[in-house]
N, C-alpha and C positions, 0 to 999 in steps of 0.2 A: 274370723281371724286366721291368717295363713301361718304355715310353719315358720316362715322367715320372720313374721311379726313376733311370734312367741319367742323365737331365739333372740331377737333383738331386745325384747323386753327383759329376758332372763340375763342377757349380758349387761343391760343397764343396771339391773339390780346388783349384779356382781361388782360393777364399777362403783356404784354408790356405797356398797359395803366396804370396799377398799378405801374410798375417800374418807369415810367416817372413822375407820379403824386404823388408818395408816400409821399413826403415831405410836400405838401400843401393840399392833398385830405382830411385829417382829419379836417383841418381848414375850408375848403369849406363846408364839411359835417355838422359841428357844426353850421356854419352860416345859412345854409339852414334849419337846423332842428329847430332853435329857431326863424326863420323868422315870423312864424304865431303868436308867443307870442309877438315879437316886434311890429308887426302890430296891434295886439289887444290892447296892452298897449297904443300905440299912439292913437288908435281909442277911447279908454276910455277917454283920455284927450280932444280930439277934439269933442267928442259927450257926454261930461259929463252929461249935463242936460237931453238929450234924454235917456241915459242909466239909470240914477237914476229914472226918471219918469216911465220908463218901469218896473223896478223892484218894485217900489212903487205901481203902478197900478196892477201888476200881483199878488203880494204877500200881499198887504195892510200892509206893514211893517213900513211905515212912512219914511219921507225923510232922517232922520238921518241914519237909517239902510241902506237905498238905497245908500246914498252918501258914507257910509263906505264901502259898497260892491264895488262901483266903485273905491274908493281909494285903497283898497286891491288889486284889479285886476291890476290897473295901476302900483303901486309901486312894487307889487310882480312880475309881468311879466317882467317889464323893469329891475328891480334889478337883478333878476335871470338870465336874458339873459346876462347882463354885467359880472356876476360871471362865467357863463359857457364859454363865449368867452375869458375871461381872465384866465380861468382854476384855479379859486380860489373857494374853498368850493363847488365843483361841485355836490357832493352827497347831500348836504343840498339844493342847488338850484334846483336839480331835484326833491327832495322830496316836496319842496314848489310848484313847477309847477304841480306835481301830485295832490296836494291839490287844486290848482286853477282849474285844469281840472274837478275834482270832484265837486267843488263848482259851476262851470258854467253848468255842466250837470244837476244839480238840479235846479239852478236858471232859466235857459232857457228851462227847460223841455226836454232836449236832450235825457233823458232816454227813452222816449216814441217814439222817432223818430229813426228808425233802421239805416237809412243812416248816420245821424249825430253821432249816438252812435258809429258805427263802425269806423268812421273817427277819433273820439276822442280817441278810443281805439288804433288806429294806431299811434296817437301821443304819447300815453303812451308807445307803443313799441319802438319808437325812443328814448324816455327818458331812457328806460331800456338799450338800446345799449350805450347811453352816460355813464350810470353807469358802464357798462361792460368795456368801454374804460378807465374810471377812475380807476377801480380796476386793470386793466392791467398795468397802469402807476405806481400805488402804489406797485404792485408786483415786478416791475423791480427794485425798490429801495432796496428790500430785496432779491435780486437774490442770490441763493444758500441756502436759508433757506428752510428746508423740508416743504412740503405742503401736504394737504390731497389728496384724489383721484382725478385723472386728469379730468375724464369726469364729475364728480359730483361737481366740484368746483363752487362756486357762480358765477364767471365770465361766465362760459360756460352755466349755467342755465339762466343767464340774457340774454345771446345772443340768446338762444333758445326761450325764452319768447318774446324777441324783434322781432325776425324774424316772429314768428307766428302772433303777433299782427299787424305787419306792413302790412301783406298781406290782412288784413281785408279791407284796403283802396281800393283794387282792386275789391273786391266783390261789392262795390258801383258803379263800372264802367261797370258792366256786363249789356248787353241789351237783354231783353227777347222778341225778335220779330223774325219773320220768314225770314228775309233777309239773304242772303249768307254772306255779309260782317259782320253783327253782329254775325252770327254763328262762322265764322273764328276768329273774335276777342275774342269771349268767350272761344273758344277751346284753342287758343294760350295763352290768359291771364290766364286761369285756370291752364294750364300746368306750366307756369312760376311761378305762386303763389305756387303751390305744390312743385316745385323745391327749391324755397327759404325757404319754411316752413320746409321741411325735410333736407335741407342743402346738396343738390346734385347739382353739377355744379353750386355752389352758386354764385360765383363772376360773371360768365357769365350771369346767369339768372337775378341777381340783376342789372347788367349794362343794360341788355335789357329792364328791367322794368323802369329804369331811363330814357332811350331814349324814351320809350313809354309815360311816364308821362310828359316829357318835351314837346313832340309834343302836347299832350292834353292841357297842361297848356298854351301854347302860341297860341293855336288856339281856343279851346272851352272856356277857362277861361280868355280870353283877355278883362279884365275889363276896360282897358284904351280906348277901342273902343266904350264904352257905356257912354252916358252922366252921369255925377257924381250925378245929382239930381234924378236919377231913382233908384228904389229898386233893379233892376237887377245889377247895378254897384256894390253895396255892397255885393250882393250874389256872384257874380263872383269873387270879390276881396277876399272874405272869402275862396272860393274854391281854388283860385290861391295860397294863402299863406299856406293853409293846405296841398295842394299837394306838394308845395315846401318843407315843413317840412318832408313829407314822402320820398321825393327824398333825403333829407339829411340823413334820417335813412338808406335808401338803400346804399348810399355812405359809411356810416359807416360799413355796412355789407361787402362791397367791401374792405374797408381799414383794418378791423379787421379780416376778414375771418369768416367762419360759426361757429367756436368754436368746443369744444370737443364733444358736443351732436349733431352730424350731420353725414350724410352718407359719406360726403367727408372725415371726420376724420376716419370713420370706414374703408374706402377703403385703407387707409394707413396701417391699422392693417392687412387687408386681404393680 
């Protein structure tokens, strides 16, 4: 069996998966995508005093501002998640979550930590894909109304931006050592990242990355196997839900397709 036959069979499996799951895959994708915001909002409630004391001690802003920061994060994240899952005011909810991501990047000095910065940018990519899905639903309401250029439409540009930002998550998973296993993981992972970013064999590449991240999440990020009083428990829990959100973004890529600005779309014209 040749390489082309294997690739064709793999694409058939991906298409079959999409046909079977097309009615509930977008719902699962949205739930996964907002999971890190849900978890963080609940954590703000459970660790209110610790969070406010940290902000106050870091920025010397006073307890009133620190408590206001915690309140904004709690209500903003939980409220926006409810709106997204219920498909109400999705664009406004995504805009508010973008604001909360930016606020946390400054408050927790994430801007200076490359790993956490790339992971938060990947979260932003998932939100861009949510906006693209929202625009697609709005467009269907006005079916038949003339539109602007196909490839330069806002939806397709949002999908492109979402795909590019999502793959930043995988750059944090690369291991720069000399072992054969790490070398193979880096080569395969980089190839899949490039495929998703440029939109070539997009659905198959995205599903493969979903499978890879699921394996990582339930083995390396298994926070439930670590005592809850240890710092490592919170660190692994944070990684677990951030990774789950990126999985949700990749599932949206599978459900929506790569969009007009992609090699898959160009192949149709060729």
